[in-house]
VEXSEKOL-799162 format. One record per residue: x, y, z of N, C-alpha, C in turn; residue in one letter; chain; residue number from 1. Coordinates in Angstrom, 1 decimal. Layout:
- nc1/nc2/nc3/cac1/cac2/cac3/cc1/cc2/cc3/rest/kette/nr
- X/Y/Z/X/Y/Z/X/Y/Z/A/A/NUM
...
This chain:
- nc1/nc2/nc3/cac1/cac2/cac3/cc1/cc2/cc3/rest/kette/nr
- 63.2/40.7/-69.7/64.1/40.1/-70.6/65.4/40.0/-69.8/M/A/1
- 65.9/38.8/-69.7/67.2/38.6/-69.0/68.3/38.6/-69.9/Y/A/2
- 69.1/39.7/-69.8/70.1/40.0/-70.8/71.3/40.8/-70.2/L/A/3
- 72.5/40.4/-70.5/73.6/41.1/-69.9/73.6/42.6/-70.2/G/A/4
- 73.2/43.0/-71.3/73.1/44.4/-71.6/72.2/45.1/-70.7/K/A/5
- 71.0/44.5/-70.4/70.1/45.1/-69.4/70.7/45.1/-68.0/Y/A/6
- 71.3/44.0/-67.6/71.9/43.9/-66.3/73.0/45.0/-66.1/Y/A/7
- 73.8/45.2/-67.1/74.9/46.1/-67.0/74.4/47.5/-66.7/N/A/8
- 73.2/47.9/-67.2/72.7/49.2/-66.9/71.8/49.3/-65.7/K/A/9
- 71.0/48.2/-65.4/70.0/48.3/-64.3/70.2/47.5/-63.1/F/A/10
- 71.0/46.4/-63.3/71.2/45.4/-62.2/72.7/45.1/-62.2/V/A/11
- 73.6/46.0/-61.8/75.0/45.7/-61.9/75.5/44.6/-61.1/P/A/12
- 74.8/44.1/-60.1/75.2/43.0/-59.3/75.1/41.6/-60.1/S/A/13
- 74.4/41.6/-61.2/74.2/40.4/-62.0/75.3/40.2/-63.0/E/A/14
- 75.6/39.0/-63.4/76.6/38.8/-64.4/76.1/39.3/-65.8/D/A/15
- 77.0/39.8/-66.6/76.6/40.3/-67.9/77.1/39.4/-69.0/I/A/16
- 77.9/38.4/-68.6/78.4/37.5/-69.6/77.4/36.4/-69.9/D/A/17
- 77.5/35.8/-71.1/76.6/34.7/-71.4/77.2/33.4/-70.9/C/A/18
- 76.3/32.4/-70.5/76.8/31.1/-70.0/77.6/30.4/-71.1/P/A/19
- 77.5/30.8/-72.4/78.3/30.1/-73.4/79.7/30.6/-73.4/C/A/20
- 80.0/31.7/-72.7/81.4/32.2/-72.7/81.5/33.5/-73.3/G/A/21
- 80.5/34.0/-74.0/80.6/35.4/-74.6/80.7/36.4/-73.4/E/A/22
- 81.6/37.3/-73.5/81.8/38.2/-72.4/80.7/39.3/-72.2/P/A/23
- 79.9/39.6/-73.2/78.8/40.5/-73.0/77.6/40.0/-73.8/F/A/24
- 76.6/39.6/-73.1/75.4/39.0/-73.6/74.5/40.1/-74.2/Q/A/25
- 74.2/40.1/-75.5/73.3/41.0/-76.2/72.2/40.3/-76.9/T/A/26
- 71.2/41.1/-77.3/70.1/40.5/-78.1/70.6/39.8/-79.3/R/A/27
- 71.5/40.5/-80.1/72.0/39.9/-81.3/72.7/38.6/-81.0/E/A/28
- 73.5/38.6/-79.9/74.3/37.4/-79.6/73.3/36.2/-79.4/H/A/29
- 72.3/36.4/-78.5/71.4/35.3/-78.2/70.6/34.8/-79.4/L/A/30
- 70.2/35.7/-80.3/69.4/35.3/-81.4/70.3/34.7/-82.6/L/A/31
- 71.4/35.3/-82.8/72.2/34.9/-84.0/73.5/34.2/-83.8/C/A/32
- 74.1/34.2/-82.6/75.4/33.6/-82.4/75.5/32.6/-81.3/E/A/33
- 74.7/32.6/-80.3/74.9/31.8/-79.1/74.9/30.3/-79.4/C/A/34
- 75.9/29.6/-79.0/76.0/28.2/-79.2/75.0/27.4/-78.4/S/A/35
- 74.4/28.0/-77.4/73.4/27.3/-76.6/72.1/27.1/-77.4/R/A/36
- 71.9/27.9/-78.4/70.7/27.9/-79.2/70.9/27.5/-80.6/Y/A/37
- 72.0/26.8/-80.9/72.2/26.4/-82.3/71.1/25.5/-82.8/E/A/38
- 70.6/24.6/-82.0/69.6/23.6/-82.4/68.3/24.3/-82.8/D/A/39
- 68.1/25.5/-82.3/66.8/26.2/-82.6/67.0/27.3/-83.6/Q/A/40
- 68.2/27.7/-84.0/68.4/28.8/-84.9/67.9/28.5/-86.3/Q/A/41
- 67.7/27.3/-86.7/67.1/27.0/-88.0/65.7/27.6/-88.1/H/A/42
- 65.0/27.8/-87.0/63.7/28.5/-87.0/63.9/29.9/-87.5/I/A/43
- 64.9/30.6/-87.0/65.1/32.0/-87.4/65.6/32.1/-88.9/L/A/44
- 66.4/31.1/-89.3/67.0/31.1/-90.6/65.9/30.9/-91.7/K/A/45
- 64.8/30.3/-91.3/63.7/30.2/-92.3/63.1/31.6/-92.6/E/A/46
- 63.2/32.5/-91.7/62.7/33.9/-92.0/63.8/34.8/-92.5/A/A/47
- 65.1/34.5/-92.1/66.2/35.4/-92.5/67.4/34.5/-92.5/S/A/48
- 67.8/34.1/-93.7/68.9/33.2/-93.9/70.2/33.7/-93.2/R/A/49
- 70.4/35.0/-93.3/71.7/35.5/-92.6/71.4/36.0/-91.2/D/A/50
- 70.3/35.7/-90.6/69.9/36.1/-89.3/70.1/37.6/-89.1/L/A/51
- 69.4/38.4/-90.0/69.4/39.8/-89.9/68.4/40.3/-88.9/S/A/52
- 68.9/41.1/-87.9/67.9/41.6/-86.8/66.8/42.4/-87.4/L/A/53
- 67.1/43.3/-88.4/65.9/44.0/-89.0/64.9/43.1/-89.6/P/A/54
- 65.3/42.0/-90.2/64.3/41.1/-90.8/63.6/40.3/-89.7/E/A/55
- 64.4/39.9/-88.7/63.8/39.0/-87.6/62.9/39.8/-86.7/L/A/56
- 63.2/41.1/-86.5/62.4/41.9/-85.6/61.5/42.9/-86.2/L/A/57
- 61.6/43.0/-87.6/60.9/44.1/-88.3/59.9/43.6/-89.4/G/A/58
- 59.8/42.3/-89.5/58.8/41.8/-90.5/57.9/40.8/-89.8/T/A/59
- 56.7/40.6/-90.4/55.8/39.7/-89.8/56.3/38.3/-89.8/K/A/60
- 57.0/37.8/-90.9/57.6/36.5/-90.9/58.7/36.4/-89.9/E/A/61
- 59.5/37.4/-89.7/60.6/37.4/-88.8/60.1/37.4/-87.3/G/A/62
- 59.1/38.2/-87.1/58.5/38.2/-85.7/57.9/36.8/-85.4/I/A/63
- 57.2/36.2/-86.3/56.6/34.9/-86.0/57.7/33.9/-85.8/A/A/64
- 58.8/33.9/-86.6/59.9/33.0/-86.4/60.6/33.3/-85.0/A/A/65
- 60.8/34.5/-84.7/61.4/34.9/-83.4/60.6/34.4/-82.3/T/A/66
- 59.3/34.6/-82.3/58.4/34.1/-81.3/58.5/32.6/-81.1/A/A/67
- 58.5/31.8/-82.2/58.7/30.4/-82.2/60.0/30.0/-81.6/K/A/68
- 61.1/30.7/-82.0/62.4/30.4/-81.5/62.5/30.6/-80.0/F/A/69
- 61.9/31.7/-79.5/61.9/32.0/-78.1/61.1/30.9/-77.3/L/A/70
- 60.0/30.5/-77.9/59.2/29.5/-77.2/60.0/28.1/-77.1/E/A/71
- 60.6/27.8/-78.2/61.3/26.5/-78.2/62.7/26.5/-77.6/E/A/72
- 63.4/27.7/-77.5/64.7/27.7/-77.0/64.8/28.1/-75.5/S/A/73
- 63.9/28.9/-75.1/64.1/29.5/-73.7/65.0/30.6/-73.6/G/A/74
- 65.5/31.1/-74.8/66.4/32.3/-74.8/65.7/33.5/-74.2/A/A/75
- 66.4/34.3/-73.5/65.9/35.5/-72.8/65.2/35.2/-71.5/F/A/76
- 65.1/33.9/-71.1/64.6/33.6/-69.7/65.7/33.6/-68.7/T/A/77
- 65.4/33.7/-67.5/66.5/33.7/-66.4/67.3/32.5/-66.5/K/A/78
- 66.8/31.3/-66.7/67.5/30.1/-66.7/68.1/29.8/-68.1/T/A/79
- 67.6/30.4/-69.2/68.1/30.1/-70.5/67.5/28.8/-71.1/G/A/80
- 66.5/28.3/-70.4/65.8/27.1/-70.8/64.3/27.3/-71.0/R/A/81
- 63.7/26.4/-71.7/62.3/26.6/-71.9/61.5/26.5/-70.6/T/A/82
- 60.4/27.2/-70.5/59.6/27.1/-69.3/58.7/25.9/-69.4/R/A/83
- 58.7/25.1/-68.4/57.8/24.0/-68.4/56.4/24.4/-68.1/L/A/84
- 55.4/24.2/-68.9/54.1/24.5/-68.6/53.3/23.3/-68.2/N/A/85
- 53.0/23.2/-66.9/52.3/22.0/-66.4/50.9/22.0/-67.1/P/A/86
- 50.4/20.8/-67.3/49.1/20.7/-68.0/48.0/21.3/-67.1/P/A/87
- 47.1/22.0/-67.7/46.0/22.6/-66.9/45.1/21.5/-66.4/L/A/88
- 44.7/21.7/-65.1/43.8/20.7/-64.5/42.4/21.0/-65.0/S/A/89
- 41.6/20.0/-65.0/40.2/20.1/-65.4/39.3/20.0/-64.2/T/A/90
- 38.1/20.3/-64.4/37.2/20.2/-63.3/37.1/18.8/-62.7/W/A/91
- 37.3/17.8/-63.6/37.3/16.4/-63.1/38.4/16.1/-62.2/E/A/92
- 39.5/16.9/-62.2/40.6/16.6/-61.3/40.4/17.2/-59.9/D/A/93
- 39.4/18.1/-59.8/39.2/18.8/-58.5/38.3/17.9/-57.6/K/A/94
- 38.5/18.0/-56.3/37.7/17.2/-55.4/36.3/17.9/-55.4/P/A/95
- 35.3/17.1/-55.1/33.9/17.6/-55.0/33.9/18.5/-53.8/D/A/96
- 33.6/19.8/-53.9/33.6/20.8/-52.8/32.5/20.4/-51.7/P/A/97
- 31.5/19.6/-52.1/30.5/19.2/-51.2/31.0/18.1/-50.2/R/A/98
- 32.1/17.4/-50.6/32.6/16.4/-49.8/34.0/16.8/-49.3/L/A/99
- 34.1/17.1/-48.1/35.5/17.5/-47.5/35.8/16.5/-46.4/T/A/100
- 37.0/16.5/-46.0/37.4/15.6/-44.9/36.7/16.0/-43.6/D/A/101
- 36.5/17.3/-43.4/35.8/17.7/-42.1/34.3/17.1/-42.1/D/A/102
- 33.7/17.2/-43.2/32.3/16.7/-43.2/32.3/15.1/-43.0/E/A/103
- 33.3/14.5/-43.6/33.3/13.0/-43.5/33.5/12.6/-42.0/D/A/104
- 34.4/13.4/-41.3/34.6/13.1/-39.9/33.4/13.3/-39.0/D/A/105
- 32.6/14.4/-39.4/31.4/14.6/-38.6/30.3/13.6/-38.8/E/A/106
- 30.3/13.0/-40.0/29.2/12.1/-40.4/29.6/10.6/-40.0/N/A/107
- 30.8/10.4/-39.8/31.2/9.0/-39.7/31.9/8.7/-38.5/G/A/108
């Protein structure tokens, strides 16, 4: 978890402020207050209208909403953005292991 509070204790060489300008980045700040994630906070408000951490982190509905928020927002990642998941390749995308460039050179 990339968080100013964590860095303050374990990695003092890292910045502890939030890129939004908040001087000390905390879990509560990222989930409930950070302007960088305003577009995704509606997900959390469906589980807890007042963005209560005990509701968001202590109930099944809150945990599901928090997980969705994290997936869509990229909060708590090093970059603060969503992780791009490249599409998985299929076996059809792979070259035929029986046909390699070396074999083609030997035969042709």
